[in-house]
C-alpha positions in Angstrom: 162.7 47.9 218.4 161.6 46.4 215.1 161.6 48.4 211.9 158.1 48.9 210.7 159.0 47.8 207.1 161.7 45.7 205.5 164.8 47.8 204.9 166.2 48.4 201.4 169.9 48.8 200.7 172.0 51.2 198.7 175.2 53.2 198.7 175.7 56.5 200.4 176.4 59.4 198.0 176.2 62.7 200.0 174.6 64.4 203.0 173.5 68.0 203.0 171.3 70.5 205.0 172.0 68.1 207.9 168.8 66.1 207.4 169.0 65.1 203.8 171.1 62.3 202.2 171.3 61.1 198.6 171.5 57.4 198.2 171.9 55.1 195.2 169.7 52.1 195.6 170.9 48.7 194.4 168.7 49.0 191.3 170.7 52.1 190.3 167.9 54.6 191.2 169.1 57.7 193.2 166.8 58.8 196.0 166.8 61.4 198.7 166.3 60.1 202.2 165.5 61.8 205.5 168.6 61.7 207.9 167.3 61.9 211.4 170.6 63.0 212.9 171.7 66.6 213.8 175.3 65.6 214.6 178.4 65.5 212.5 178.2 61.7 211.9 182.0 61.4 211.7 183.1 58.2 209.8 179.5 57.3 209.1 178.9 59.3 205.9 181.7 58.3 203.6 180.7 58.1 199.9 180.3 54.5 198.9 179.3 53.1 202.3 176.5 50.6 202.2 173.4 51.8 204.0 169.9 50.7 204.7 166.7 52.8 204.3 163.2 52.3 205.7 160.6 53.0 203.0 157.2 54.5 203.7 154.0 55.2 201.7 152.6 58.0 203.9 151.3 60.7 201.6 151.9 63.3 204.4 155.6 62.7 204.3 157.7 64.5 201.8 160.4 61.9 201.5 159.7 58.2 200.8 162.8 56.9 202.6 164.4 57.3 206.0 168.1 56.4 206.5 168.4 53.9 209.4 171.7 51.9 209.2 175.2 52.0 207.8 177.8 49.3 207.4 181.0 49.9 209.2 184.4 48.1 208.7 183.5 45.6 211.5 179.8 45.7 211.9 176.7 47.9 211.8 175.8 51.3 213.1 172.4 53.0 213.5 172.2 56.7 212.6 168.6 57.7 213.6 169.0 59.6 216.9 165.3 58.9 217.8 166.0 55.2 218.1 167.9 55.1 221.5 164.9 56.3 223.5 162.7 53.6 221.9 165.3 50.9 222.5 166.0 52.0 226.0 162.3 52.3 226.8 161.6 48.8 225.6 164.5 47.5 227.8 163.4 49.4 230.8 159.8 48.2 230.6 161.1 44.6 230.1 163.3 45.0 233.3 166.5 44.3 231.3 168.6 47.0 232.8 169.8 46.1 236.3 169.1 48.7 238.9 166.6 50.6 236.9 163.1 49.2 237.7 159.8 50.2 239.0 157.1 52.0 237.0 158.5 53.5 233.8 157.3 57.0 232.8 158.7 58.9 229.7 159.1 62.6 229.0 158.5 63.8 232.6 159.0 67.6 233.1 161.9 68.5 235.4 164.7 71.0 235.8 164.5 74.3 233.7 162.1 73.8 230.8 163.3 70.2 230.3 161.8 66.8 230.2 163.7 63.8 231.5 163.7 60.9 229.1 162.5 58.4 231.7 161.6 58.0 235.3 162.4 54.5 236.4 160.6 54.3 239.7 162.0 57.5 241.3 165.3 57.4 239.3 165.9 60.1 236.6 167.3 58.6 233.4 168.6 60.6 230.5 169.5 58.8 227.3 172.2 59.9 224.8 172.8 58.4 221.3 176.4 57.3 220.6 177.8 56.3 217.3 181.2 57.9 216.9 184.3 55.6 216.8 187.7 57.0 215.8 189.8 54.2 217.5 189.2 50.5 217.1 186.5 49.4 219.5 186.2 52.8 221.3 182.9 54.6 221.2 183.0 58.3 221.9 180.5 61.0 222.9 179.7 63.6 221.7 180.6 63.9 218.0 180.1 67.6 218.0 179.5 70.4 220.5 176.3 69.8 222.5 175.3 72.5 224.9 172.0 70.8 225.4 173.8 67.6 226.5 175.8 69.7 229.1 172.6 71.3 230.3 171.1 67.8 230.9 174.1 66.8 233.0 173.7 69.9 235.1 170.1 69.3 235.6 170.7 65.7 236.7 173.3 66.9 239.1 170.7 69.3 240.5 168.3 66.4 241.1 171.1 64.5 243.0 171.6 67.6 245.2 168.0 67.3 246.1 168.4 63.8 247.3 167.3 62.0 244.2 169.0 59.4 242.1 170.1 60.3 238.5 171.6 58.2 235.7 173.1 59.2 232.3 172.7 56.2 230.0 174.7 56.2 226.8 173.1 54.0 224.1 175.8 52.9 221.6 174.2 52.3 218.2 177.2 50.3 217.0 178.0 46.6 217.1 181.8 47.0 217.0 182.6 48.8 220.3 183.7 47.3 223.6 184.3 50.5 225.6 183.4 54.1 225.7 185.1 57.5 226.4 184.4 61.2 226.2 185.4 63.1 223.1 186.8 66.0 225.1 188.7 67.3 222.1 185.4 67.8 220.2 183.5 69.3 223.1 185.6 70.2 226.1 182.6 71.9 227.7 180.6 68.6 227.7 183.5 66.7 229.2 183.8 69.3 232.0 180.0 69.1 232.6 180.2 65.3 232.7 183.1 65.2 235.2 181.3 67.8 237.4 178.1 65.7 237.3 179.9 62.5 238.2 181.6 64.3 241.1 178.1 65.4 242.2 176.8 61.8 242.3 175.3 61.4 238.8 175.7 57.8 237.7 176.8 56.9 234.1 176.3 53.7 232.3 176.8 52.6 228.6 175.1 49.9 226.7 176.0 48.6 223.2 173.3 47.6 220.8 172.5 44.5 218.8 171.7 45.7 215.3 170.3 43.7 212.4 168.3 44.8 209.3 165.2 43.7 211.2 165.6 45.3 214.6 167.8 47.2 217.1 167.9 46.2 220.8 170.2 46.7 223.9 172.8 44.0 224.0 175.4 44.4 226.8 176.8 47.0 229.2 180.3 48.3 228.4 182.8 50.3 230.5 183.2 54.1 230.4 186.7 55.6 230.7 186.8 59.0 232.4 190.5 59.9 232.0 
């Protein structure tokens, strides 16, 4: 997924009302950017961190900038939670994810008032954004309580019970992670739902991203620990 415009850099100042962030651009101007992320963003919103914003000149948009990337101690992380579906969609349509092929359809109704992110052939694929890292090299999900995420796991398990294949795909928007685990201390309910779904036959895979200031794409699969 290529960014639509060249990104501009600055320093993070503060985040508030969940979807707003104040950034000081390199020129010294302070701007308010849209933060497309409802999560806690642990470790990714420390004052002084270097960030990248995507500008726009759409008169219908209230804010001129959207926060896209942040520099970590050992790499880069994406903070926009709408990006993983775009990145995974591109990879699926290009046939880059082994075992997930066939016609690709997005946002297909299923379960109880839900839409599955993708149908790859007849396989149900849900995508989750991951960008929490509290230990060196270890990505974790979730970064806060997500009842919606637990619901998706239950609905995938229901599809498996009906004889269908279902996959939970974790898209890790970081370049500095080599493995993934569940953050059960932050959301024990999600961990319980995950283990129940896995026991029911739901598959789980994780892919790390390649991130530059020009684009984000899937890079490589990494293992998931379930202890």
